[in-house]
C-alpha positions in Angstrom: 25.9 -28.9 -22.9 26.7 -25.2 -23.3 23.9 -22.6 -23.1 24.6 -21.4 -26.6 24.1 -25.0 -27.9 20.8 -25.3 -26.0 19.5 -22.0 -27.5 20.7 -23.0 -31.0 19.1 -26.5 -30.8 15.9 -25.4 -29.0 12.9 -27.4 -30.3 10.2 -25.9 -28.0 10.2 -28.7 -25.4 11.9 -29.0 -22.1 12.3 -31.8 -19.6 13.0 -31.8 -15.9 16.0 -34.0 -15.1 15.4 -34.2 -11.4 18.3 -34.5 -9.0 21.3 -35.8 -11.0 25.0 -35.5 -10.6 25.3 -34.9 -14.3 22.9 -32.0 -14.2 24.8 -30.6 -11.2 28.1 -30.9 -13.0 26.7 -29.2 -16.1 25.3 -26.3 -14.1 28.4 -25.9 -11.8 30.6 -24.3 -14.4 30.6 -20.7 -15.5 29.2 -20.5 -19.1 28.3 -16.9 -19.5 26.7 -15.7 -22.7 27.4 -12.5 -24.6 26.5 -9.1 -23.0 24.1 -7.5 -25.4 24.2 -4.2 -23.7 27.6 -3.3 -25.2 28.6 -3.1 -28.9 31.4 -5.6 -28.7 29.2 -8.5 -27.4 31.9 -9.5 -24.9 31.0 -12.1 -22.3 29.0 -11.1 -19.3 31.2 -10.6 -16.3 30.6 -11.6 -12.7 30.8 -8.0 -11.5 28.0 -7.1 -14.0 25.8 -9.9 -12.7 26.6 -8.9 -9.1 25.7 -5.3 -9.8 22.3 -6.2 -11.1 21.4 -8.8 -8.4 22.8 -6.7 -5.6 20.6 -3.8 -6.5 17.5 -6.0 -6.8 18.1 -7.8 -3.4 18.9 -4.6 -1.5 15.9 -2.8 -2.9 13.6 -5.6 -1.8 15.2 -5.7 1.6 14.9 -1.9 2.0 11.2 -2.1 1.1 10.6 -4.9 3.5 12.3 -3.0 6.3 10.1 0.1 5.7 6.9 -1.9 5.8 6.5 -1.2 9.5 6.1 2.5 8.8 3.0 1.9 6.7 -0.4 2.9 8.2 -2.2 -0.2 6.7 0.6 -2.7 5.8 -1.8 -5.6 5.2 -3.4 -3.7 2.4 -0.5 -1.6 1.1 2.0 -4.4 0.6 -0.1 -6.6 -1.7 -1.3 -3.5 -3.6 2.2 -2.2 -4.0 3.5 -5.6 -5.0 0.9 -5.9 -7.7 1.6 -2.4 -9.0 5.3 -3.1 -9.2 4.8 -6.4 -11.1 2.6 -4.7 -13.6 5.1 -1.9 -14.0 7.9 -4.4 -14.5 6.0 -6.0 -17.4 5.2 -2.7 -19.1 8.6 -1.1 -18.6 10.4 -2.7 -21.6 7.6 -1.4 -23.8 8.2 2.1 -22.6 11.8 2.1 -23.7 11.3 0.3 -27.0 10.5 3.5 -28.9 13.8 5.0 -27.7 15.8 2.2 -29.2 14.7 2.8 -32.8 
């Protein structure tokens, strides 16, 4: 089943299929949705996905590698992680007024 069909037919419930060859086959293909960040709504491309994921992963790794430089790492890492998660939740609300 295509992602667009799932979204269109969403009834508010979901089920876990477990390990199944049918589920694996459904998820193995590339069924990319539209890219809402551009006006033409063209399909999302693999380089776009890579660009987003690469930055996220390398940023996390850079932060982990610098943790040895902290004076009190056992306190600073959980505090910083909590602050970043809070900021990630509030960031979309900060840019919403700019989109009007």
